[in-house]
Structures are given as structure tokens and as C-alpha cells.
C-alpha positions in Angstrom: 0.0 0.0 0.0 2.8 2.4 0.9 4.4 1.8 -2.6 1.1 2.5 -4.3 0.7 5.7 -2.4 4.3 6.7 -3.3 3.6 5.9 -7.0 0.5 8.1 -7.0 2.0 11.1 -5.2 5.0 10.8 -7.5 2.6 11.6 -10.4 1.7 14.8 -8.7 -1.7 13.6 -7.4 -2.7 14.7 -3.9 -4.1 12.2 -1.4 -6.5 13.7 1.2 -6.9 11.4 4.1 -10.4 12.5 5.1 -13.8 10.9 4.9 -16.3 12.3 2.4 -19.5 13.1 4.2 -21.6 14.5 1.4 -21.7 14.4 -2.4 -23.7 17.1 -4.1 -24.5 16.0 -7.7 -27.2 18.6 -8.3 -24.7 21.0 -10.0 -21.6 20.8 -12.1 -18.9 20.5 -11.1 -19.9 18.1 -8.3 -19.1 19.3 -4.8 -17.7 16.8 -2.3 -17.6 17.7 1.4 -14.8 16.0 3.4 -15.0 17.1 7.0 -14.1 20.8 7.0 -13.1 21.0 3.3 -15.0 21.1 0.0 -13.7 19.8 -3.3 -15.0 20.1 -6.8 -14.9 17.4 -9.4 -16.2 16.9 -13.0 -16.5 13.2 -12.3 -16.6 10.9 -9.3 -15.9 7.2 -8.7 -18.1 5.8 -6.0 -15.7 3.3 -4.2 -16.7 3.5 -0.6 -16.9 -0.3 -0.1 -19.1 -2.3 2.2 -18.7 -3.0 5.9 -19.1 -6.4 7.6 -22.2 -6.6 9.7 -20.7 -7.8 13.0 -22.7 -9.4 15.8 -21.8 -6.7 18.3 -21.3 -9.1 21.1 -18.6 -8.8 23.9 -15.2 -10.0 22.9 -15.8 -9.7 19.1 -14.0 -6.4 18.5 -11.1 -7.2 20.8 -10.5 -10.6 19.1 -10.7 -9.5 15.5 -7.6 -10.8 13.8 -7.0 -13.1 16.8 -9.5 -15.8 15.9 -12.4 -13.7 14.7 -12.7 -13.1 11.0 -15.3 -12.3 8.3 -13.4 -13.6 5.3 -12.7 -17.3 4.8 -10.9 -16.9 1.4 -8.6 -14.4 3.2 -7.9 -16.2 6.4 -8.8 -19.9 6.1 -5.1 -20.8 5.8 -4.5 -19.6 9.4 -7.0 -22.1 10.7 -5.6 -25.2 9.1 -6.2 -28.1 11.5 -8.1 -26.0 14.0 -11.8 -26.2 15.1 -13.8 -23.2 13.8 -17.3 -21.9 13.6 -19.3 -20.1 10.9 -22.1 -17.8 12.0 -24.9 -17.2 9.5 -27.5 -19.0 7.4 -27.4 -17.3 4.0 -25.5 -18.0 0.8 -22.5 -16.1 2.1 -22.3 -18.2 5.2 -22.4 -21.4 3.1 -19.6 -20.0 0.9 -17.5 -19.3 3.9 -18.1 -22.8 5.3 -17.3 -24.4 2.0 -13.9 -22.7 2.0 -13.0 -23.4 5.6 -14.2 -27.0 5.5 -11.3 -27.8 3.2 -8.7 -26.9 5.8 -10.4 -27.3 9.2 -11.2 -30.8 10.6 -14.2 -29.5 12.6 -16.5 -26.8 11.3 -19.7 -25.9 13.1 -22.3 -23.6 11.4 -24.3 -21.6 14.0 -27.7 -20.4 12.8 -30.3 -18.6 14.8 -33.2 -20.3 13.0 -34.3 -23.9 12.2 -34.0 -23.4 8.5 -31.3 -21.9 6.3 -31.9 -19.0 4.0 -29.3 -20.2 1.6 -30.0 -21.9 -1.7 -30.8 -25.6 -1.1 -28.0 -26.8 -3.5 -25.4 -24.8 -1.5 -26.6 -26.1 1.8 -26.5 -29.7 0.5 -23.0 -29.2 -0.8 -21.7 -27.8 2.4 -23.4 -30.3 4.7 -22.0 -33.0 2.5 -18.6 -32.5 4.1 -18.1 -35.1 6.9 -16.4 -32.5 9.0 -19.3 -29.9 9.0 -22.0 -29.9 11.6 -24.8 -27.5 12.3 -26.3 -25.8 15.4 -29.8 -24.6 14.9 -31.8 -22.1 16.9 -28.6 -20.9 18.4 -26.9 -17.4 18.7 -23.5 -16.3 19.8 -23.7 -14.3 23.1 -20.0 -13.7 23.7 -16.6 -14.5 22.2 -14.2 -15.8 24.8 -10.5 -15.4 25.1 -7.9 -12.9 26.2 -5.2 -12.7 23.5 -6.9 -15.2 21.1 -10.2 -16.8 20.7 -10.8 -19.9 22.9 -14.5 -20.4 22.6 -18.0 -19.1 22.0 -20.7 -18.5 24.6 -23.9 -19.7 23.0 -27.6 -19.5 23.7 -29.8 -22.2 22.3 -33.5 -21.2 22.2 -34.7 -24.7 21.6 -33.2 -28.0 20.5 -34.2 -28.7 16.9 -35.2 -32.3 16.0 -32.6 -32.1 13.3 -29.9 -32.2 16.0 -30.6 -35.9 16.7 -30.8 -35.4 20.4 -33.7 -34.7 22.8 -32.4 -32.0 25.2 -29.8 -29.4 25.7 -27.6 -31.5 27.9 -27.2 -34.1 25.2 -26.6 -31.4 22.5 -23.8 -29.8 24.6 -22.2 -33.2 25.1 -22.5 -34.0 21.4 -20.6 -30.9 20.5 -18.0 -31.2 23.3 -19.2 -28.1 25.1 -19.9 -27.2 28.7 -23.0 -25.7 30.2 -22.6 -22.2 31.7 -25.7 -20.8 33.5 -25.4 -17.1 33.7 -27.7 -14.1 34.2 -30.6 -16.4 34.9 -30.2 -18.1 31.6 -30.3 -21.9 31.7 -29.7 -22.5 28.0 -26.3 -21.0 27.7 -23.2 -23.1 27.0 -19.6 -22.8 25.8 -18.4 -24.3 22.5 -14.6 -24.5 22.3 -13.4 -22.9 19.1 -10.1 -21.4 17.9 -11.7 -19.5 15.0 -15.0 -18.0 14.1 -16.1 -16.5 10.8 -19.0 -14.0 11.0 -21.1 -14.1 7.9 -24.5 -12.4 8.6 -24.3 -9.8 5.9 -22.6 -6.7 4.5 -23.7 -3.1 4.6 -22.7 -1.0 1.5 -21.5 2.5 2.4 -23.9 4.5 0.3 -25.1 7.1 2.7 -23.4 10.0 0.9 -24.8 9.2 -2.6 -28.1 11.1 -2.8 -30.0 10.4 -6.0 -27.9 7.4 -6.9 -29.9 4.4 -7.9 -29.4 1.4 -5.6 -30.4 -2.2 -6.0 -32.7 -4.2 -3.7 -29.9 -5.0 -1.3 -28.7 -1.4 -1.1 -25.7 -1.6 -3.4 -25.0 1.0 -6.1 -26.5 -0.2 -9.4 -23.9 -0.5 -12.1 -24.9 -0.1 -15.8 -23.3 -1.1 -19.0 -23.4 1.2 -22.1 -22.7 0.0 -25.6 -21.7 1.9 -28.7 -23.5 1.8 -32.1 -21.6 -1.5 -32.9 -22.8 -3.3 -29.8 -19.3 -3.1 -28.2 -19.2 -2.2 -24.5 -18.3 1.4 -24.1 -18.7 1.8 -20.3 -18.8 -0.9 -17.8 -18.9 1.0 -14.5 -21.5 3.7 -15.1 -24.2 4.5 -12.5 -27.6 6.1 -12.8 -26.0 9.6 -12.6 -23.9 10.9 -15.6 -20.3 11.5 -14.5 -20.6 9.1 -11.5 -18.9 5.7 -11.9 -18.5 2.9 -9.4 -16.0 0.3 -8.3 -15.5 -2.3 -5.6 -17.7 -3.7 -2.8 -20.1 -0.7 -2.8 -21.6 -2.2 -6.0 -20.3 -5.8 -5.9 -22.4 -8.1 -3.6 -21.0 -11.3 -5.1 -17.2 -11.5 -5.1 -16.2 -9.2 -2.2 -12.4 -9.6 -2.8 -9.7 -7.0 -2.9 -8.4 -8.1 -6.3 -11.8 -7.8 -7.9 -12.3 -4.4 -6.3 -9.0 -3.3 -7.7 -9.9 -4.6 -11.1 -13.1 -2.6 -11.1 -11.2 0.4 -9.9 -9.0 0.2 -13.0 -12.0 -0.1 -15.2 -13.7 2.8 -13.6 -10.6 5.0 -14.0 -10.5 4.2 -17.7 -14.2 4.9 -18.0 -13.8 8.2 -16.3 -10.9 9.2 -18.6 -13.0 8.3 -21.7 -16.1 10.1 -20.4 -14.2 13.3 -19.5 -12.6 13.3 -23.0 -16.0 13.1 -24.6 -17.3 16.0 -22.6 -14.6 18.4 -24.0 
């Protein structure tokens, strides 16, 4: 990253380390407000990314990078041979579990409901791994450990018939956990884990883009434009002329740094072409 910044500044381009809090596209040039400064631009690339939706439980923030992650393709290697958990029930959670199941001997998917939201084919593929098990009707209450994750404090609302046991005591024993009654709760227990992947969703950072069309999930909609010969002319346009997009703020599928960088390159080339056409 430092080398990339050095390369950019070497070309005479200024880098302003401030958060943009408002983008006014009602006039030209556009006006961007970054804390106490305002900047004008004839074109803008929306590349504000998407943030992981964390659980917000005690221990989670402290242990990020020390057993707590949100990206199996990024971090699975660090958990080779270690017991881990995946929290979530959608397609993303199944994708995470599919990746981590190839390196971990013991993967537990923790889902708050009795049915997954993920596509049936994805669920079947993941549960086909002999080293993958599922906890239904269960939520994470706390992430345990001082310098690294050692376990998860769970709360099981009810024991699903799918678990193959009749009561909580049997469920806890089946997963090698220990009961921990706390705060008047009789259904809490500890599951030993060395890693946990939180996959309950992403929140695209689109608050500053007034008037920009978003899709059903809240991501910036990306449009393709073709020339008179049917060749793609622009690949990163948005609903507003002069505003282009790149990265996780529009990409709900891949969510990788390399794909975001690729779209960044495409957006930059699209902007260059668009600005040339405006003169």
C-alpha cells in the first residue's frame, strides 16, 4: 500500500486522508464535502466499499484478527487443522463454510433459525462435508478469550429435532461443550473454538450518494453502455452521468480486494474516456 501511495504522489496527485460526508450532484462540477473542506470534481468514482455486519457481542471487536474473521478466502489458511465456527444462514455463510471446510477438521455452522436462507443446493453441498456440523436455533452471546479466541458462549433457544438429540444436555455433550448458566439463563453453554467466521451480511457504504440508484440490497447499481456497434463502451456507469463505481459498494458477489482493484482500474479508464467526450 505504501508503494502504491508513493507511486500516486510521484505523479503529482494529492491524497487527502479525510472521509467524504456529502456528495452534491445537483450541479456541475460536483461538490464533495470532506470534514471541513470542499472539493469540486467533474466526475466521481463511488468506491466506498461495504462494511461487515458484525454481531456486536462482547469480545468480538477485541479478538478480530486473533481468531475472529469475516473472510474465509482471506484467512482460512491460518486455521488449518483447527476447530472453527461459521455464524450465519445465508448464501455467504455457506460459501464461507465451503472454503473453511477444506482446511479445518471440525466446522460448526451456527444459525439462529431452524431453516437456512441459503439456496438448497449450496446447503446440501456444504453439509455433504463429513467435518461440517450445524447448530440450529442458536446465537452467539459472547466471544471468549484474552489474547486469542478460545470459545464461544452460545444460547440455544430450543433443541431442533434435526440435531438428533432430545435435550440441551445431550446437545452440549455431542458438540464437546460445557453448560454455563449465567444471568438467569439456563440455556447458555460454551463451544470450544479457535476461530469463528461471522457471515451475517454486509452493509454497503452508500449514505453520501443522494440520488444514486441502488439495487434491492442497497448496493450501487452498475450499468453497461454499448456503442452503435454493440461493443461495451462503459462498464462502470451509475444512474447519474459522471458518477462511476468500483468495488464492494456495488459488488455483492465477489467481495475480494483483487476484484475491487480490477473494477477500480475499469472505472478510472471509463472516467478518462467520459471526460474526454465532454470536452
